[in-house]
N, C-alpha and C positions, 0 to 999 in steps of 0.2 A: 504494500500500500504505499503511495507517495506520502512524504512527510506532511504536505499541505492538507491532504484529506484526513490523515490521522489527527492533525492538529485541529481541523474543523470539527471532527467527531468528539474530541475532548472538550472543546469549548460548548458544544451542544449539551453534553453531559453535565458540565459545570453549571450551565444555565438552568438546566432542569432541577439541579440540587439546590440552587439559589433561589428558586421560585418562591418558597415560603417566606424567606427574609425579604424578598423584593416586594411581596404582597403586603407585608406588615409595614415596610417603609412607605409604600404608596398610600396605605390607609392613614398614616400619620402625616401625610402631605409632605414628605421629604422630596426635594427636587434632585435630579441626577447631578446637576452642577454642584450642589451642596455636598454630595457624596465625593465628587472629584476633588473639591478643595479639602475636605476633611482627610481623605486619603493622602493628599500631597502634604499636608501639615504633619501627619504622623510620619510619613517617610522622611521628612527633613529632620526628624529627631534622630534617626539613624546615623547620619554623618557626625553629629555631635557626640554620640556615644562611641563611635569609632575613634574620634580624636581623644575622647576620655579613656580609650583602651578597654572598652566594654564591648568586645567583638561579639560574643555570643547574644547578648542583649540587643546589640544593634541588629543582628540578623533576624531576631524575633520581631522586632519593631518594623523592620523593613518588609518582611513577609506579611505582617498584619496590615500595614498601610497599603501595601500593593494589592492585597485582597480586595480592598474597596474599589480598586481599579476594574475588577471584574463585575462588582455590583453596580456601579454607575451606568454601565452600558446596558446591562439587563434591566435596570430600572427605567432607563430611557425608552427601551423597546417596549416594556410593559405598559408605560404610560403614553406611548405613541409620542414621545418627545425627542425622537432622534433628529438632531439638528447639525447643520454644518458648524454653527457657533460652538456647539458642545463638543463636537469632534476636535475642532481646533483647540479649544481650552484643554481638553484631556491630552492631546498629543504634546502641547506645549509644556504642560506641567509634568508630563512623563520625562521630557528632556531635561527639565530642571532638576527633578529628583535624582535622575541617573547621573547627571553631571555632578551634583553635590556629593553623591555616594562615592563615585570614582575618585573625586578630589580628595575626600577624607581617607580613602584607602591608599592613595598615593602618598598622602602626608603620613600615614601610619608606617608605611615602608620606609619612607625618607627618614623618620625619626629613628627607625631601627638600623639605619645605615645600609639598607638594601637598595642601592641605587638601581640595579637592573629591574627589580620588581616594580619600583616606583615608576620607571620609564615605561615599562610594558603596561602598567595600569593606564597611563596616558594613551598608549596605543589601543588598549581595549576600549577606552572611551571613544576614540576616533572611530574604531570599528563599529561600535554601537551606533553612533551618529550616522555613519555612512550607510549602514543597514536600513535605517529609517529614512534617510535622504534619498536613497536610490528608488525606494518605493514611491515616495511623495512625488519626486520629480517625474518618474515614469508615468505615474497615473495622472499627473497634471497634463502630460502630453498625450494622454489617451490610451496608454498601455495598461494592462492588468499585471500587477506585480506582487504576488503574494508568496512567491517562491522563497526558498531560504531554509537552511538547516536549522538556524537559530534566529528567533525574533525576540521581542521584549519579553514575553511570558517566560521563555527559557532562560533569558539573562537574569530575570528577577529571581527565579528559583535557584539558579546556579550560584549567584551572588549571596542570596540569603542562606542557603545551605552551607556555603563556603564560610560565611561568617559564624554561623552557628556551631560548626564542628571544627573550627580552627584549621580550615583548608582554604583560606582565602587566596593564598599564593598559587597553588595549583589551580584554582578556579579562574584566576586571572589569566594564567597561561593558556588554559583550555579556551577561554573566551576569546583570546587573541586569534587562535587558530580557527575557531568556529565562525567568528565574525568575518574573517578573511574569505572563508569559503562561501558564506552567505552573500557577501558583497559581490564575489565573482558570479555567483549563481544569478543574482538579480540583474547584474550588468549584462550578462550573456542572454538572459531571458528577455529583457527589455529591448535590447538592440534587435533581437529577432522580431519581436512584436512590432516595434516602431518601423523597422525596414519593410515589413509587409503591408504597412499602411500606405495608401495612395498619397 
């Protein structure tokens, strides 16, 4: 099964499991953008915890805040409030939280005197941004670009688990490689789609 189809199946399964939570939030009058902002604020606590050398707690907080990123989309679909503005806000805040987390991880490595790991953390951040950018740019030009071995949900999970289990250095090294593969996949796929357009 292609990675994209497997990923879509996982997302549908998660949406079904989130339905009771989504219904409660909808009855309480919670808006999708409010969930997005709440998730962002929680995620931004994680970099501060990394700087304070509380890596495991940072991982837990990161995963908890990122879980709200699943709920806001499901809530928007449930309330029939899927909007371009909401999607823009969600994507922008995702880049902010990821950037802050990678910066804190680089600081953690630099404080420990591990220059290579700090440098590769910056490379991992660049890769994460390129994975998102290639899709955004391709789709703005009319191509469909959901391919890629690793996207934001996989990055979130890998970083969170790496922090929780004191495996953040191998997690960063793995992300560098996976991001590179994903960017190459998206460039190849997008060029083929765009070349086929009149």
